[in-house]
C-alpha positions as MATLAB code, in Angstrom:
seq = 'XXXXXXXXXXXXXXXXXXXXXXXXXXXXXXXXXXXXXXXXXXXXXXXXXXXXXXXXXXXXXXXXXXXXXXXXXXXXXXXXXXXXXXXXXXXXXXXXXXXXXXXXXXXXXXXXXXXXXXXXXXXXXXXXXXXXXXXXXXXXXXXXXXXXXXXXXXXXXXXXXXXXXXXXXXXXXXXXXXXXXXXXXXXXXXXXXXXXXXXXXXXXXXXXXXXXXXXXXXXXXXXXXXXXXXXXXXXXXXXXXXXXXXXXXXXXXXXXXXXXXXXXXXXXXXXXXXXXXXXXXXXXXXXXXXXXXXXXXXXXXXXXXXXXXXXXXXXXXXXXXXXXXXXXXXXXXXXXXXXXXXXXXXXXXXXXXXXXXXXXXXXXXXXXXXXXXXXXXXXXXXX';
ca = [
      19.687    0.825  -15.588;
      19.046   -2.288  -13.507;
      22.195   -4.026  -12.251;
      21.502   -7.630  -11.221;
      25.047   -7.860   -9.868;
      24.156   -5.444   -7.056;
      23.347   -7.097   -3.747;
      19.719   -6.802   -2.624;
      18.889   -7.536    1.005;
      15.598   -8.521    2.585;
      15.649   -5.129    4.290;
      15.828   -3.389    0.889;
      12.676   -5.210   -0.204;
      10.869   -4.444    3.040;
      11.672   -0.739    2.694;
      10.115   -0.739   -0.788;
       7.143   -2.674    0.587;
       6.622   -0.211    3.428;
       6.437    2.715    1.034;
       3.170    1.166   -0.162;
       1.992   -0.168    3.209;
       3.444    1.925    6.069;
       3.624   -0.132    9.299;
       1.841    2.588   11.283;
      -1.361    1.805    9.357;
      -1.626   -1.652   10.952;
      -4.406   -2.211   13.480;
      -3.305   -2.563   17.131;
      -4.333   -6.229   17.276;
      -2.439   -7.070   14.091;
       0.977   -8.704   13.781;
       2.211   -7.291   10.493;
       5.939   -7.037    9.840;
       8.787   -9.507   10.183;
       7.651  -13.007   11.132;
      10.874  -14.960   10.549;
      14.253  -14.070    9.120;
      17.221  -11.741    8.841;
      16.748   -8.230    7.368;
      20.391   -8.280    6.236;
      20.068  -11.561    4.327;
      20.917  -11.382    0.622;
      17.860  -12.015   -1.550;
      17.772  -13.200   -5.153;
      14.263  -14.673   -5.299;
      11.007  -13.565   -3.663;
       7.664  -15.362   -3.445;
       4.401  -13.447   -2.917;
       1.482  -15.186   -1.218;
      -1.656  -14.555    0.793;
      -0.792  -17.190    3.407;
       2.329  -18.974    4.598;
       1.116  -22.562    4.291;
       3.127  -25.796    4.014;
       2.398  -25.754    0.272;
       3.708  -22.194   -0.096;
       6.849  -23.023    1.893;
       7.402  -26.110   -0.272;
       7.092  -23.967   -3.415;
       9.551  -21.461   -1.941;
      12.037  -24.239   -1.131;
      11.693  -25.672   -4.627;
      12.347  -22.281   -6.253;
      15.291  -21.370   -4.039;
      13.463  -18.387   -2.554;
      15.084  -16.342    0.224;
      12.051  -14.208    1.182;
       8.296  -14.763    1.291;
       6.153  -11.636    1.437;
       2.676  -12.603    2.601;
      -0.535  -10.741    3.309;
      -1.566  -12.740    6.362;
       0.834  -13.003    9.322;
       1.997  -16.424   10.451;
       1.378  -15.599   14.117;
      -1.776  -13.514   14.260;
      -2.813  -14.715   17.730;
       0.650  -14.723   19.254;
       2.989  -17.630   19.891;
       4.201  -19.160   23.166;
       6.629  -21.735   21.828;
       8.161  -23.113   18.625;
       7.997  -26.910   18.545;
       8.616  -29.324   15.707;
       5.545  -31.336   16.716;
       3.150  -28.435   16.024;
       2.167  -27.326   12.495;
       3.219  -23.707   13.065;
       6.456  -24.699   14.781;
       7.365  -27.141   12.024;
       6.925  -24.377    9.429;
       9.268  -22.111   11.390;
      11.889  -24.895   11.536;
      11.567  -25.482    7.793;
      11.876  -21.780    6.992;
      14.945  -21.258    9.158;
      16.602  -24.435    7.874;
      16.029  -23.290    4.277;
      17.168  -19.730    4.977;
      13.784  -18.273    4.025;
      12.516  -15.109    5.700;
       8.865  -14.120    6.010;
       7.493  -10.588    6.071;
       3.739   -9.886    6.304;
       1.771   -6.764    5.361;
      -1.762   -7.270    6.656;
      -4.127   -4.520    7.837;
      -1.606   -1.856    6.830;
      -1.900   -3.140    3.258;
      -5.693   -3.258    3.598;
      -5.808    0.410    4.657;
      -3.057    1.777    2.414;
      -3.719    3.962   -0.570;
      -3.206    1.623   -3.514;
      -3.621   -1.391   -1.219;
      -6.096   -4.277   -1.107;
      -9.297   -2.247   -0.993;
      -8.296    0.289   -3.635;
      -7.304   -2.547   -5.962;
     -10.592   -4.358   -5.265;
     -12.613   -1.199   -5.970;
     -10.661   -0.598   -9.173;
     -11.176   -4.186  -10.331;
     -14.939   -3.728   -9.969;
     -14.753   -0.392  -11.843;
     -16.049    1.780   -9.022;
     -15.910    5.536   -9.557;
     -15.537    8.412   -7.073;
     -14.282    6.089   -4.350;
     -13.583    7.106   -0.769;
     -12.483    5.287    2.367;
     -15.331    3.452    4.070;
     -13.833    3.376    7.575;
     -11.008    5.936    8.013;
      -8.495    4.971   10.694;
      -6.095    7.876   10.213;
      -5.188   10.715    7.905;
      -1.888   11.450    6.228;
       0.230   13.913    8.203;
       1.442   16.774    6.049;
       4.433   19.110    6.215;
       5.093   22.383    4.396;
       8.556   22.501    2.839;
      10.016   25.921    2.034;
      13.333   26.273    0.210;
      15.202   29.276   -1.186;
      16.776   28.766   -4.621;
      18.654   31.035   -7.053;
      16.396   31.968   -9.974;
      18.616   30.081  -12.412;
      17.966   26.743  -10.653;
      14.350   27.135   -9.498;
      12.978   24.938  -12.279;
      15.467   22.132  -11.621;
      14.708   22.081   -7.882;
      10.937   22.230   -8.469;
      11.135   19.235  -10.785;
      13.272   17.285   -8.297;
      10.733   17.980   -5.545;
       7.850   16.806   -7.718;
       9.629   13.661   -8.879;
      10.407   12.767   -5.250;
       6.728   12.921   -4.289;
       6.263   16.476   -3.030;
       3.420   18.718   -4.143;
       0.512   16.265   -4.217;
      -2.880   17.823   -3.488;
      -5.669   15.379   -4.304;
      -5.180   14.243   -7.895;
      -2.852   17.151   -8.696;
       0.924   16.746   -8.602;
       3.903   19.158   -8.657;
       1.925   21.809   -6.732;
       4.147   24.689   -5.545;
       3.912   28.392   -4.723;
       6.781   30.666   -5.736;
       7.781   34.141   -4.551;
      10.717   36.126   -5.941;
      12.997   37.930   -3.489;
      16.551   38.731   -2.527;
      18.731   36.417   -0.471;
      21.800   37.599    1.418;
      24.759   35.678    2.802;
      28.444   36.059    3.572;
      30.619   32.993    2.858;
      32.970   32.206    5.752;
      36.501   30.852    5.789;
      36.846   27.357    4.324;
      33.653   27.587    2.266;
      33.299   26.936   -1.442;
      30.286   29.064   -2.436;
      28.389   28.443   -5.680;
      27.848   32.207   -5.879;
      29.955   34.926   -4.231;
      33.346   35.410   -2.629;
      34.619   34.417    0.803;
      34.245   37.231    3.316;
      32.009   39.413    1.130;
      28.266   39.991    1.726;
      26.358   38.816   -1.320;
      22.862   39.616   -2.577;
      21.261   37.080   -4.920;
      17.930   37.033   -6.739;
      16.211   33.947   -5.352;
      12.857   32.185   -5.422;
      11.055   30.984   -2.304;
       9.462   27.647   -3.273;
       6.713   26.248   -1.025;
       5.219   22.793   -1.389;
       3.381   20.059    0.534;
       5.093   16.825    1.594;
       3.602   13.696    3.158;
       5.371   12.888    6.410;
       6.615    9.506    5.209;
       8.170   11.157    2.130;
      10.092   13.917    3.937;
      13.473   12.167    3.994;
      13.426   11.260    0.298;
      12.107   14.664   -0.777;
      14.743   16.553    1.226;
      17.508   14.352   -0.184;
      16.285   14.974   -3.751;
      16.068   18.710   -3.084;
      19.594   18.891   -1.655;
      20.964   16.930   -4.607;
      19.366   19.297   -7.135;
      20.181   22.517   -5.254;
      23.400   24.283   -6.313;
      24.279   25.766   -2.906;
      26.839   24.299   -0.541;
      24.572   25.135    2.424;
      20.858   25.031    1.572;
      18.379   27.197    3.486;
      15.094   25.350    3.916;
      12.313   25.024    6.505;
       9.872   22.274    7.446;
       6.551   23.293    9.026;
       4.190   20.630   10.459;
       0.625   21.259    9.274;
      -2.730   20.743   10.977;
      -4.424   20.146    7.607;
      -5.812   16.639    7.194;
      -4.206   14.695    4.393;
      -5.805   11.839    2.493;
      -7.820    9.384    4.588;
      -6.494    5.881    5.053;
      -8.553    3.038    6.377;
     -10.504   -0.132    5.767;
     -12.966   -0.624    2.931;
     -13.945    1.645    0.061;
     -17.248    2.985   -1.206;
     -17.972    4.230   -4.715;
     -20.428    4.042   -7.551;
     -20.887    2.065  -10.727;
     -21.224    3.978  -13.987;
     -24.905    3.034  -14.075;
     -27.342    0.928  -12.018;
     -27.268   -2.823  -12.640;
     -29.328   -5.760  -11.394;
     -27.839   -7.381   -8.291;
     -27.601  -10.811   -9.941;
     -25.779   -9.341  -12.949;
     -23.360   -7.461  -10.712;
     -22.754  -10.608   -8.652;
     -21.921  -12.492  -11.862;
     -19.460   -9.748  -12.799;
     -17.833   -9.901   -9.359;
     -17.441  -13.664   -9.676;
     -15.867  -13.354  -13.118;
     -13.520  -10.480  -12.292;
     -12.318  -12.004   -9.013;
     -12.379  -15.589  -10.328;
     -14.340  -16.531   -7.220;
     -15.101  -20.246   -7.178;
     -18.133  -20.034   -4.916;
     -19.978  -16.742   -4.621;
     -23.042  -16.104   -2.471;
     -25.245  -13.050   -2.606;
     -28.196  -11.747   -0.624;
     -31.025   -9.550   -1.867;
     -33.551   -9.569   -4.688;
     -31.849  -10.706   -7.902;
     -33.471   -7.941   -9.957;
     -32.812   -5.139   -7.475;
     -30.880   -2.270   -9.060;
     -27.580   -1.469   -7.333;
     -25.187    1.378   -8.087;
     -23.511    2.494   -4.860;
     -21.094   -0.233   -3.809;
     -19.022   -0.750   -0.656;
     -16.112   -3.186   -0.753;
     -13.919   -4.656    1.966;
     -11.384   -7.331    1.112;
     -11.250  -10.320    3.445;
     -13.700  -10.384    6.356;
     -15.686   -7.161    6.106;
     -19.198   -8.213    7.023;
     -19.158   -6.174   10.237;
     -18.878   -2.961    8.223;
     -22.342   -3.319    6.712;
     -24.027   -0.754    9.061;
     -21.406    1.837    8.093;
     -21.767    0.961    4.404;
     -25.541    1.344    4.655;
     -25.169    4.642    6.544;
     -22.957    5.977    3.751;
     -25.520    5.066    1.101;
     -24.254    1.758   -0.274;
     -26.780   -0.486   -2.011;
     -24.555   -3.548   -1.719;
     -21.483   -4.688    0.227;
     -18.880   -6.853   -1.528;
     -16.689   -8.753    0.917;
     -15.912  -12.255    2.206;
     -16.664  -14.425    5.233;
     -20.204  -13.091    5.754;
     -21.626  -14.707    8.893;
     -25.147  -16.142    9.034;
     -26.573  -13.609   11.500;
     -24.890  -10.688    9.732;
     -26.516  -11.860    6.492;
     -29.917  -11.979    8.197;
     -29.398   -8.494    9.657;
     -28.399   -7.036    6.283;
     -31.434   -8.464    4.529;
     -33.729   -7.228    7.310;
     -32.261   -3.736    6.871;
     -32.741   -3.825    3.094;
     -29.014   -4.093    2.434;
     -27.721   -6.366   -0.330;
     -24.454   -8.245   -0.019;
     -22.096  -10.273   -2.192;
     -19.814  -12.752   -0.441;
     -17.059  -13.557   -2.935;
     -14.857  -15.173   -0.299;
     -11.869  -14.061    1.739;
      -9.363  -15.492   -0.728;
     -10.821  -14.005   -3.923;
     -11.351  -10.509   -2.499;
      -7.715  -10.255   -1.385;
      -5.688  -12.188   -3.950;
      -6.156   -9.303   -6.411;
      -3.392   -7.458   -4.535;
      -0.596   -9.895   -5.440;
      -0.006   -8.741   -9.054;
       0.005   -5.155   -7.756;
       2.636   -6.057   -5.159;
       4.710   -7.705   -7.879;
       4.637   -4.515   -9.941;
       5.292   -2.259   -6.935;
       8.341   -4.215   -5.799;
       9.757   -4.603   -9.304;
       9.331   -0.904  -10.075;
      10.570    0.217   -6.667;
      13.753   -1.821   -6.936;
      14.319   -0.729  -10.534;
      14.177    2.899   -9.387;
      17.244    2.161   -7.267;
      18.923    0.220  -10.072;
      18.203   -3.125   -8.388;
      16.407   -6.310   -9.402;
      15.470   -9.723   -8.018;
      13.265  -12.528   -9.319;
       9.738  -12.083   -7.943;
       6.930  -14.587   -8.469;
       3.402  -15.173   -7.173;
       2.705  -18.478   -5.427;
       1.088  -20.813   -7.952;
      -0.038  -23.353   -5.352;
      -2.509  -21.111   -3.525;
      -6.226  -21.773   -3.830;
      -9.419  -21.527   -1.813;
      -9.085  -23.665    1.342;
     -12.237  -25.631    0.533;
     -13.865  -27.372   -2.405;
     -17.315  -26.681   -3.831;
     -19.546  -29.746   -3.976;
     -22.500  -28.201   -5.769;
     -23.786  -24.968   -7.213;
     -27.142  -24.856   -5.482;
     -28.402  -22.233   -3.058;
     -26.239  -21.745   -0.002;
     -22.984  -22.991   -1.559;
];
């Protein structure tokens, strides 16, 4: 049950956020994370946005927001001073004066499983998707725990609910071996089974499962809570196996080939892109699609190498467009804004659900003031 009387801090929200977009996924040049604010500040209202603009800050002030969670960092290129007579400095002054913190999840959210690029691929109904440009792989650990037969099912379920046992699209994966456990309770103990000072033999089950590194703490806590023993015997073994790839862009396939112009029209409709440009013959059939939210034009050689017919992204540069066409590669430029804004409703759901799982709740809204940073004068070629 959600208790709105419970205090929620900015740090609580960031911890939920980082379960989706772990900080270690951020590119070295990036500046994801805290931009402004106090992790211990009490939060009742949150605003989600792509960018921290004067309009977004004004909306946050008007709504009484205590935390803005943005996709783009405020200080991507670093900052040498904070002055009221500079646009960036004035925003910082306004935020601090209003008691509003800012946390950004940028390239870590782009690369994350369930992040910007997965959501973009899903919106365009791509099947059999994989990471276009892997930057790292999930680190895996083998968890082994010994449980009395009577409680094996309860512990297995607790492990699965906490996120252990995922192999591909399969969940709750475990291996179980029956055996005999021995122990002798010492003075001052309160054993679930047995008597102090007497060697006991108990029919037990050895349960083995896989755990993602970032989930180890939560999984172990859930296991200990479900386990009946006062002292639980368990082992953690680091694995060399590669877990799921994480990285920028996705590549997948449409259910059937479609003309480039028709697919471009679908992209524009689904993403609500005000001005969409595409390159390639309008009647060319495309089926294998690469996507990269934001500025992904530089990934076109990799997309082509992996068999993509078309790249959907934003901010395609003139010379990159020429190079793609010369190489026989189609592209759809739906804009930086449209290819990334699809993540905001997903963030809303993730934060709401994550807090609810801990019995917490705050008011979360998506910035209504955000729009493309330019206007479209006409609908002719080259818009």
